[in-house]
C-alpha positions in Angstrom: -92.2 41.2 -0.8 -88.4 41.1 -0.3 -86.6 39.8 2.8 -86.5 43.3 4.3 -90.2 42.9 5.1 -89.4 40.1 7.5 -90.9 40.9 10.8 -90.8 38.3 13.6 -87.9 36.0 13.4 -88.0 32.7 15.2 -84.8 30.8 14.4 -81.4 31.5 13.1 -79.8 28.1 12.7 -80.0 25.5 9.9 -79.7 21.8 10.6 -78.4 19.1 8.3 -77.8 15.4 8.7 -75.6 12.9 6.8 -74.9 9.3 7.0 -71.4 7.8 7.5 -72.1 5.3 4.8 -72.8 1.7 5.4 -74.1 -1.5 3.8 -73.1 -1.8 0.2 -73.2 1.9 -0.6 -70.8 2.7 -3.5 -68.1 5.2 -2.5 -68.1 6.9 -5.9 -71.8 7.7 -5.8 -73.8 9.8 -3.4 -77.5 10.2 -3.1 -78.7 13.5 -1.6 -82.3 14.2 -0.5 -83.5 17.6 -1.7 -86.5 19.0 0.3 -87.8 21.2 -2.5 -88.5 20.2 -6.1 -86.4 22.4 -8.5 -88.3 23.7 -11.5 -85.3 25.0 -13.5 -81.5 25.1 -13.3 -80.5 28.4 -14.8 -77.7 29.9 -12.7 -79.3 33.3 -12.4 -83.0 32.3 -12.0 -82.9 30.2 -8.8 -86.0 30.8 -6.7 -85.3 28.6 -3.7 -82.5 26.9 -1.7 -82.7 23.6 -3.5 -82.2 25.2 -6.9 -79.4 27.3 -5.5 -77.8 24.1 -4.0 -77.9 22.3 -7.4 -76.6 25.4 -9.2 -73.6 25.5 -6.9 -72.6 22.1 -8.1 -72.9 22.9 -11.8 -71.7 26.6 -12.0 -68.9 28.7 -10.6 -68.5 32.2 -9.2 -65.7 34.8 -9.3 -65.2 34.5 -5.6 -66.3 31.9 -3.0 -65.6 31.3 0.6 -63.6 28.7 2.6 -64.8 26.6 5.5 -64.0 29.5 7.9 -66.0 32.1 5.9 -63.1 33.8 4.4 -63.3 34.9 0.7 -61.2 32.9 -1.7 -60.9 33.1 -5.5 -63.0 30.8 -7.7 -63.0 31.7 -11.4 -60.9 34.7 -10.4 -57.2 34.3 -9.8 -57.4 36.5 -6.7 -60.0 38.3 -4.7 -59.7 42.0 -5.7 -58.5 44.4 -2.9 -57.1 47.8 -2.8 -53.8 46.3 -1.5 -53.4 44.1 -4.6 -54.6 46.8 -7.0 -57.9 45.1 -7.8 -60.0 47.9 -6.3 -59.2 51.5 -7.1 -58.6 54.0 -4.2 -62.1 55.6 -4.8 -63.8 52.2 -4.9 -65.3 52.9 -8.3 -63.3 50.4 -10.3 -63.1 46.7 -9.5 -60.8 44.5 -11.7 -60.8 40.7 -11.8 -58.1 38.6 -13.4 -59.5 35.3 -14.5 -58.1 31.8 -14.5 -56.8 30.7 -17.8 -57.5 26.9 -17.6 -61.3 26.9 -17.3 -63.6 25.3 -19.8 -67.4 25.1 -20.0 -68.8 21.5 -19.7 -69.1 21.4 -23.5 -65.4 22.1 -23.9 -65.6 25.8 -25.0 -63.1 28.0 -23.1 -64.4 30.3 -20.4 -63.6 34.0 -20.9 -64.3 37.5 -19.6 -67.1 37.8 -22.2 -69.1 35.3 -20.2 -69.0 37.5 -17.1 -70.0 40.6 -19.0 -72.8 38.7 -20.7 -74.2 37.3 -17.4 -74.2 40.7 -15.7 -76.2 42.1 -18.7 -78.6 39.1 -18.5 -79.1 39.8 -14.8 -79.9 43.4 -15.5 -82.2 42.5 -18.4 -85.8 43.2 -17.1 -87.1 40.4 -19.4 -85.4 37.8 -17.1 -87.1 36.8 -13.9 -84.1 37.3 -11.6 -85.3 37.2 -7.9 -82.9 40.1 -6.9 -80.5 42.4 -8.6 -79.1 43.8 -5.3 -75.4 44.7 -5.9 -75.5 44.1 -9.6 -77.6 47.2 -9.9 -74.7 49.2 -8.4 -72.5 48.4 -11.5 -72.6 51.1 -14.2 -70.8 49.0 -16.9 -68.5 46.0 -17.4 -65.5 46.1 -19.7 -63.4 43.2 -21.0 -60.0 44.5 -22.2 -58.9 40.9 -22.9 -60.2 37.4 -22.5 -59.0 37.1 -18.9 -59.7 40.5 -17.5 -63.0 41.9 -16.3 -63.4 45.5 -15.1 -66.5 46.6 -13.2 -67.2 50.3 -13.2 -69.4 51.1 -10.2 -72.0 53.8 -9.9 -70.7 54.5 -6.4 -68.4 52.9 -3.9 -70.1 49.6 -2.9 -68.1 47.9 0.0 -69.7 44.4 -0.4 -69.0 44.2 -4.1 -66.7 41.2 -4.2 -69.0 39.3 -1.8 -72.3 40.0 -3.6 -71.5 40.4 -7.3 -70.8 36.8 -8.5 -69.9 35.9 -4.9 -71.5 33.9 -2.1 -73.4 36.7 -0.4 -77.1 37.4 -0.2 -78.7 36.2 -3.5 -76.2 34.0 -5.3 -76.2 34.5 -9.1 -73.8 32.4 -11.1 -71.9 32.9 -14.4 -73.6 31.6 -17.6 -72.1 30.7 -21.0 -72.4 33.5 -23.5 -71.9 31.2 -26.5 -75.0 29.2 -25.7 -77.4 31.9 -24.5 -76.6 35.2 -26.2 -79.1 34.4 -28.9 -82.1 34.6 -26.5 -83.9 37.9 -25.6 -85.2 36.2 -22.4 -83.8 33.3 -20.5 -87.0 32.4 -18.6 -88.2 29.6 -20.8 -85.4 28.0 -22.8 -84.2 24.4 -23.1 -80.9 25.3 -21.4 -82.8 25.7 -18.1 -83.5 21.9 -18.1 -80.1 20.8 -19.3 -77.6 23.4 -18.1 -73.9 23.8 -19.0 -71.5 25.3 -16.4 -67.9 25.3 -15.3 -68.4 23.7 -11.9 -67.3 20.4 -10.4 -70.3 18.5 -11.7 -71.9 18.2 -15.2 -75.6 17.8 -15.8 -76.4 14.2 -16.8 -80.2 13.8 -16.8 -83.3 15.0 -15.0 -86.0 12.5 -14.1 -88.8 15.0 -13.4 -90.2 14.7 -9.9 -87.8 11.9 -9.0 -84.1 12.9 -9.2 -81.4 15.0 -11.0 -78.3 13.1 -11.8 -74.9 14.9 -12.1 -71.6 13.4 -13.2 -68.1 14.5 -12.1 -66.4 17.1 -14.3 -63.1 15.4 -14.9 -61.7 18.7 -16.3 -62.8 20.8 -13.4 -60.2 23.6 -12.9 -59.8 22.7 -9.2 -59.3 19.0 -9.9 -61.7 16.2 -10.7 -64.2 15.4 -7.8 -63.6 12.1 -6.0 -67.3 11.3 -6.0 -68.1 10.5 -9.6 -71.9 10.7 -9.5 -74.5 12.6 -7.5 -78.1 11.5 -7.4 -80.1 14.4 -6.2 -83.4 12.8 -5.1 -86.6 14.9 -4.8 -87.9 14.0 -1.4 -90.6 16.4 -0.3 -92.1 14.5 2.6 -90.1 14.7 5.8 -91.2 11.2 6.9 -89.8 9.8 3.6 -86.6 11.7 4.1 -86.2 10.2 7.5 -86.9 6.7 6.2 -84.4 7.1 3.4 -81.7 8.3 5.7 -82.3 5.5 8.1 -82.1 2.9 5.3 -79.2 4.8 3.6 -81.2 5.0 0.4 -80.2 8.7 0.7 -76.8 9.2 2.2 -77.1 13.0 2.8 -80.0 15.1 3.8 -79.8 18.9 3.6 -82.0 21.4 5.4 -83.3 18.7 7.7 -86.2 19.8 9.8 -85.7 20.1 13.6 -88.2 17.3 14.3 -86.4 15.0 11.9 -83.1 16.0 13.4 -84.3 15.1 16.9 -85.9 11.8 15.7 -82.7 10.7 14.1 -80.6 11.1 17.2 -79.9 7.4 17.7 -80.3 6.2 14.1 -77.7 3.5 13.1 -74.9 4.6 10.9 -76.0 8.2 10.8 -74.0 11.3 11.7 -75.9 14.5 12.5 -74.4 17.9 12.1 -75.8 21.1 13.5 -74.0 24.1 12.2 -74.3 27.9 12.5 -75.7 29.4 9.3 -76.5 32.7 7.7 -80.2 31.8 7.8 -83.4 32.6 9.6 -87.0 31.4 9.8 -89.5 34.2 10.1 -93.0 35.5 9.7 -93.4 38.0 7.0 -96.1 40.7 7.2 -97.4 42.2 4.0 -97.3 45.9 4.9 -98.9 46.9 1.6 -102.2 45.3 2.4 -104.7 46.6 4.9 -104.9 46.2 7.9 -101.2 45.4 8.0 -100.4 48.9 6.6 -101.1 50.1 10.2 -98.0 49.7 12.3 -100.2 49.3 15.5 -101.7 46.2 14.0 -98.3 44.8 13.0 -96.9 45.5 16.4 -99.9 43.9 18.1 -99.3 40.7 16.1 -95.7 40.6 17.2 -96.6 41.1 20.8 -99.3 38.4 20.6 -96.9 35.7 19.3 -95.0 33.7 21.9 -91.8 33.1 19.8 -89.9 31.4 22.6 -92.7 28.8 22.8 -92.5 28.3 19.0 -88.8 27.7 19.2 -89.1 25.2 22.1 -92.0 23.4 20.4 -91.0 23.5 16.7 -87.2 23.3 16.9 -86.9 21.2 20.0 -84.8 23.9 21.5 -82.3 23.8 18.6 -83.3 27.2 17.2 -82.2 30.6 18.6 -84.6 33.5 19.2 -83.6 36.0 16.6 -83.5 39.8 17.0 -82.8 40.7 13.4 -82.4 39.1 9.9 -78.7 38.7 10.6 -77.8 35.6 12.7 -74.7 35.3 14.9 -73.1 33.7 11.9 -72.3 37.3 10.8 -69.7 37.9 13.5 -68.8 41.4 12.3 -72.4 42.6 11.7 -74.5 40.9 14.4 -75.4 43.1 17.3 -75.6 41.1 20.5 -77.1 44.1 22.3 -80.4 43.9 20.5 -83.4 42.7 22.5 -86.3 40.7 21.1 -89.9 42.0 21.1 -91.6 40.8 24.3 -94.6 38.5 24.5 -97.3 40.8 25.8 -100.9 39.9 24.7 -102.3 42.7 27.0 -100.4 45.4 25.2 -101.4 43.8 21.9 -105.1 44.2 22.8 -104.5 47.8 23.8 -102.9 48.6 20.4 -105.7 47.0 18.5 -108.2 49.1 20.5 -106.3 52.2 19.8 -106.3 51.3 16.1 -110.1 51.2 16.1 -110.5 47.4 16.1 -113.3 46.4 18.6 -114.3 42.9 19.7 -117.2 41.4 17.7 -119.8 39.0 19.0 -117.5 36.0 18.4 -114.5 37.7 19.9 -112.9 38.5 16.5 -112.3 42.3 16.2 -114.2 44.4 13.7 -113.7 47.8 12.2 -116.0 49.5 9.8 -117.9 46.3 9.3 -114.6 44.4 8.4 -113.4 41.4 10.5 -109.8 41.3 11.4 -109.1 38.2 9.4 -105.7 37.4 7.9 -104.4 34.7 5.5 -101.2 32.9 6.5 -99.2 31.1 3.7 -96.4 28.5 3.8 -94.7 26.0 1.6 -96.2 22.6 1.1 -94.2 19.9 3.0 -92.8 22.4 5.5 -93.2 20.9 9.0 -92.1 24.3 10.5 -94.6 26.2 8.4 -97.5 23.9 9.1 -96.8 23.7 12.9 -96.2 27.4 13.2 -99.4 28.3 11.4 -101.5 26.3 13.8 -99.8 27.6 16.9 -99.8 31.3 15.7 -103.5 31.0 14.9 -104.1 29.9 18.5 -102.0 32.7 19.8 -103.7 35.4 17.8 -107.3 34.4 18.5 -107.3 35.5 22.2 -106.4 39.0 21.2 -109.2 39.1 18.6 -107.4 38.2 15.3 -108.7 35.5 13.0 -106.1 33.7 10.9 -106.6 31.2 8.1 -103.7 29.4 6.5 -103.0 27.9 3.1 -100.0 26.0 1.7 -98.5 26.4 -1.8 -96.0 24.4 -3.7 -92.6 26.1 -3.6 -92.5 26.9 -7.3 -95.7 29.0 -6.9 -94.7 30.4 -3.5 -91.3 31.7 -4.6 -92.0 32.6 -8.2 -91.3 36.1 -9.3 -94.2 38.6 -9.4 -94.2 38.5 -13.2 -94.8 34.7 -13.0 -97.6 35.0 -10.5 -95.6 34.2 -7.3 -97.4 34.5 -4.0 -94.6 36.2 -2.0 -93.0 38.3 -4.8 -96.5 39.3 -5.9 -97.7 40.2 -2.4 -100.6 37.8 -2.5 -100.7 37.1 1.2 -101.1 38.8 4.6 -98.7 36.7 6.6 -96.2 34.1 5.5 -93.8 31.6 7.1 -90.5 32.3 5.4 -87.0 31.0 5.6 -84.0 32.8 4.2 -80.6 31.1 3.6 -77.9 33.4 2.3 -75.3 32.1 -0.2 -72.5 31.6 2.3 
C-alpha cells in the first residue's frame, strides 16, 4: 500500500526536542536518540525515517532546501530553471552542472557517472526501492562530461528538481559507481552496513542494536562540520528516550512523541522545539481486501472514529486535525477550504446496514456468515500507534465492527513487498501510519 491509500489523517505536525547541553558534555560530540532501529544504510533503500535521517548525514543530493523551504544547490552548482537554461522550454530536458571539488569519503572524485549510475540502480527492479516516483518519469540520463548530467524526460514533470535527487517525497541519494557497479542487486551487500558517501559525516562503526557512530568529513565540499562525532543511539522505548534526554546522555531527540514532549516541559537544561513539518499521522485502509473493498464500509469506519478526540488525547492538543495528506507546511498546495469528515456513528451504522452487515448476537455485524472483524497493525514502540489502536477499537465496537491489533518491528512493517513487508505487501486491514516527506 502506498501513501495514496491513506484515509483518515489525525495529525500534521512533527515534534522534536533537544538539550541545550550541560554538565560535562563535550562540544565536539553529539549523541542523538533514534526512535527506529536502522537495518541498512544504502542511500536508495531507506525504509523509514531513521534510515533516511542517517542517510542525510552520509550522502548528498543534487538539490536540497534551506531553512525557509527554498531550493538550493547541493552537489549541483545551481538549481536548474528555464531562466538559467537548465530546463528546456518544453520541459523535456533538465541539465545539472556539478560541483568540481567533491570527493567520496574514500577519496575518489565524484562525477556525473555516479548520478547516472544511481538513477539506473533506482530503476533496476532487482533493487528494493520503496518508491520510484519521479525517477520513472526520466527516459534516459546522459553524461557529456564529468561535471554535466542531462536528464531526458518522458514528459514535462514540474516537480523534477524537487523529487529526483532532491528533498521531496521519497528521498533517494546518490551512490558511488566505483564501489557498486559490480553488483546486479544492491539489496544484500557489505556496503549497506559500511556506506561511503559525499556528505558531511563519514561512517565510522555500527554497534548493532546500540548505536551508529559517524565522524566529521573534514573534506566536505561545504566545509568541515564543527561537531566532530555523532553517536546515533538506538533508543526504541519512549521512557528510555525521556530518561536519556533528562540526564543528557542523549543531547538530541528526533521525532519525539507528543506525550514525551508534554512530559519534558519543565525538564532542566532541555529546550523543546515544535515545528511545522511536511508530515502526517494517519490510519490506512487496505482497499484491496474485503470488506474494505466496499466504499460504504470504509466511509462507515471514518464516520465512527472521533479524530478530534484522538488528537486531544494522544497529542495533548499539539496535533492538527488533517483534511488531506498535505499539511499546512505546503503553503502553495494546501487547501484551507477542505473540511474534515464528521464524527457521525449514526450514519456509520446506516451505511453498514446498507452494505448488508447486520448486527450479530454479540453486537458485531455479520454478512454471509462472516463477522466484520479487522486487523489493525502498528510499529512496535509507537506510543501513538498503541494508544490509537485501543481507542479506535473502542470507537468501532458500538457500530458493530470488531478490531484486533498487532504490532510489528519497523523493519518488518516497512519492508518492501518482495521482502515480505506488512504494509507494502498489503498484509493488513488497517494500519497506523506516519509519513514524513524529505523536506
